[in-house]
N, C-alpha and C positions, 0 to 999 in steps of 0.2 A: 183371492184365489177362487176360481170357479169350483164349487163343491156340489156334489150330488149325494144326498142321503138316501140309501136304499133300506127301507123298513120292511121287515118280515112280520106280519101280524100273527103268524102261527107259531113263532118262536116260543119255547117253553109252554107249548100247547095252548097258546093264547092267554096265559094267565096274567100277563103284565101289560096288556094293551091299554089299560087305563092310563098309563104314563104317556101314551102316544100323543095325545093332544098337547101336553106340556112340551114334549120333545119337538113336535112339529112347530109349535110357537117359537121355541128357541131358534130353530133352524130358519124360520121365516124372518126373524129379527137379525140374523147374521147376513153380512154382505154377500151377494152373488151366490146364494145357496138355494138349491132346488131339492124337492122331496119327491120320492117315488116309492110305490108300494108293490111288493111281489104278490103274484096271484097264483103261482104254481111252482112245483119243484124245478130247480135249475134256472128259474127266472132271474135271480140275482146275477147269475153268470152272464146272461145276455144283456141285462141292463148295464152291468159294469163294462162290458166290452163296447157297447154302443156309446156309453158316456166317454170312454177313453177316445174313441174315434171322433167324437164331437168336440174334443178339446178340454174336457174337464180336468182340473188339476188334482182334485182329491175326491175319492169315492169312500163314503162312510157306510160300513156295514152295520146296521142296527138290528140285532137279533142274537141268535146263539152261535155256537161253533159251526153249525151247518151253513148259516148265512155267511159267516166269514169264509168258510171253505169255498162256497160258490162264488163269492166276490173275488177271492184270490184267483180262481180259475179264469174268471173274466179278465182280470188285470194281466195275468201272465200270458194271455193270448195276444197281447199287444206288444209291439217292439219296446225293448228296454229304454230306448231314447225318448219315447213319448209316453211311457207307462205312468199313470197317475199314482199318487200316494194313497195308501190304504188308511182309513180311519176305522176305529172299532168302538161301538157303543153296545156293551154286552148286556143281554137280559135273557139268556138261554137257560137250559137245564144244568149245564156244566160250567160254561164260560172259561174253559181251560186255556184257550189262547190268550184271552184278556188277562187272566191271572198270571200266566207265564210271562206276560209283558209288563206286569205290575200296574195294570190299568184298573180304574174303578169298575165295580160291577153293580152299583145302584144306578138304575137307568138315567134318571134326571141328572144326578151328579156326573155320571159318565158323559152325558151329552154336553153339559157345560164345560167339562174339562177338555173334551175333544175339540169343540169349537174354539176355545181359548188357545189351545195348542196350534190349531190351524192358523189362527190369526197371528200367533207368535212365530210361526215357521218352525215349530219344534217337531222333529222327526228323527228316526233312526233306521238304518239299513238292517234287514233281517234276511236270513236264508229261507229258501223255499225248496221243498223236495218234490220229486216226481216219481210216479210209478207207471210202468208199462207192462201189460200182460202179453201172452204169446200171440194174441191176435193183432197186436199193434196198438190197442187202445191205450191212450196215455192220459194221465190226470195228475194235477198238482195237489199237494197237501202241505199244510203249514205247521201242523202240530204232531199228530201221531198216525201211524198205520198199524193195523193189527191183523194177524192171520190166526184163525182158530178161536181160542177160548175168549179173548176179549171182544172179538167181533160177534161171537155168539151172545155175549153179555149185552152188547148194544142192541141186537135184535130182540133179546128178551125183555128189554125195558118197556116194550110196547104192552106188556102184560100189566104194567103198574101205572095206569093213568091216574090213579088216586093220589099220587105223590110226585115229587120232582127233586132235582138236585142230587146230592150225594145219597140220601136215603133210597132213591129210586135205583141208582146204580148198584148200591150195596145189596138190595133185595134181588136185583137181576143177577148179580154175581153168585149169590148163594143158590139161586134157582138154577143157574148154569152148571154149578158144581154138581147139583143133583141130577141134571138131565143130560148135559153135554160136555163131557170131559175126556173123551177118548183121545189118546195120543195118535200121532201120525208120523210116518217116516218122511224126513226132509233131507234134501241135499242143499247145503249152503255153500255159496261162493262169496266170501267176505273179502273184498279187495284182493281177489286172486287166490285166496287160500280156501281150498275146496275140502269139504268133509261131510260125512253123513251124521245125522242126529235123529233121535225120536223126540218129538216135542208136543206139548199140550198147547203152547202158544208161542208165537214169535211177534213181539211188538217192537216197532221202530219208532224212534222219537226225535223230532226236531226240538220239541219242548219237553220238559220233564214230567208233566202230569196229564192224565186223561180221566174220563169217567167221573168228573166232578170232584176228584180228590185222591185218585190213586197215582202215586209217584212212580210210575212203571219204569221210566228211564231217567233216574235221578241225576245222572251226569250230563243230561242234554242242556245245551245252551243255544238259543235261537239265532245267535250271530257268530258262531265259532267256525263255520265252514265244514262241520262234520255232523253226522247223525249217530245216534246211539241205538243199541239193540238190547232187548231183554228176551232171553230164551228160557222158557219154563219147561223142564223135562217132566216125564211121567212121574206121578206120585199118587198115593192113595187119597181118597176124599178127606179123611181126617187130617192128613198132613197139609192139604190145601187150605183147610179151615184154620189150621194152626198158624200158618205163615201169612195168612191174609192180612193181618194188621201191619206186617212189615211192608207189604205192598202199598199200604196207605202212607206209611212214614218214609218210604224210600230206602228202607234198611234191608230189603230182601236179598241184596247181593251177598250177605254173609252166609246164606244157605247155599254153599258152593256145589253141593251134589245136585240140588234141584234147580238152581237158577244160575244163569251165566249172563253177565253184563259185559258189553264191549262197545267199540265205536268203529265207524267206517265212513267212506265216502261213496262206495259203489258196492251194491249187493245183488246177487242173483239167488233165487231160491226156487226149488222144485219140491212137489209133494205128491203123495200117492193116492189121494182120494179127494172128494169134494170138500172144500172148507170155505166158511164165510170169511170175507175180508172187509174191513172198514178203513176209510180214509177220513180222519178228523170226525169220527162218529157217523159218517155217512156210509151207506152200503155200497161197496165197490163190487162185491160178489156175495150172493145169498147162499143159503143151504141149497145143495143140488147144482151149484155152478160148475160148468165144465172147465174152469180155469185150473191149471195145474202148475203154473210157474209165473213168476213176475221178476222184473228187474227194477231196481230202485237207485236213484242218484240224487244229487243235491246241486242247486244253483246258489252259490254263496253270494250273499248281499244283493239278491235279485229284486228285493221289494223294499221300498221306503214305507215306514209305518208311522203314523202320527203318534208322537210320544206325549201322552196325557196322563202323567202319574197321579196316583192318589194324593189327596191333600194331606 
């Protein structure tokens, strides 16, 4: 099978590029496998789309959740009948997509497992979600989308270049509680049921975890044809800190006053002020964005993913 490996040298802030030589050597030894390196944001999207048009069968995203996100958008821009399979070799800050899929996250181990699974034809179909704003801009996402608090956390991680992984996200979460926790008025249309809410955060999940280990939508399954939501209502800062460990464990649904969990296939949401939005940890809207509404849906089983489970 013709395979293209797309390597992002800036994943995890370039901390693990020492593994690149070994991974590239493994790719060079595999039949009909090419290697490409990203040089700018969104480059993986164009590389994946070009590779699909050129007839590659498998596109392997080598990097973090952002690299997977970009690669998925490139693959989803191609017709389903000729869409290549996605492979993932994770070495980012969070690696949430890989962990949701049960894939290895040690880079060399993950590379070996991915190439072996490609050779063995092991793959599984997963769902892919999409988001569209009021201007018509549309983007795919594979794991989570967040409006408000968790998107602000993602932007806050830039302050913590001295660390990575879950500690980075935890520090950014505490920072965001201190700096950015104001609620907003929202109108939700969840599968046709319309209501008003005040919310600190609305997180949508195709997979259960984000931010390197927060199980925000614990009921999410990446292949069940549905999406999950987590609505966090206004609460004082001390209460936010009190229930933060439950967000790590995925037990926050027991706090019925502050948290609501549910599922859907189609959602529309409007809000009353500028809010940040992330898709798979990538910035869809920054602070000061003019976006005031989005629509979200799901394409069930839209993407084949190389199944390379941990040994």
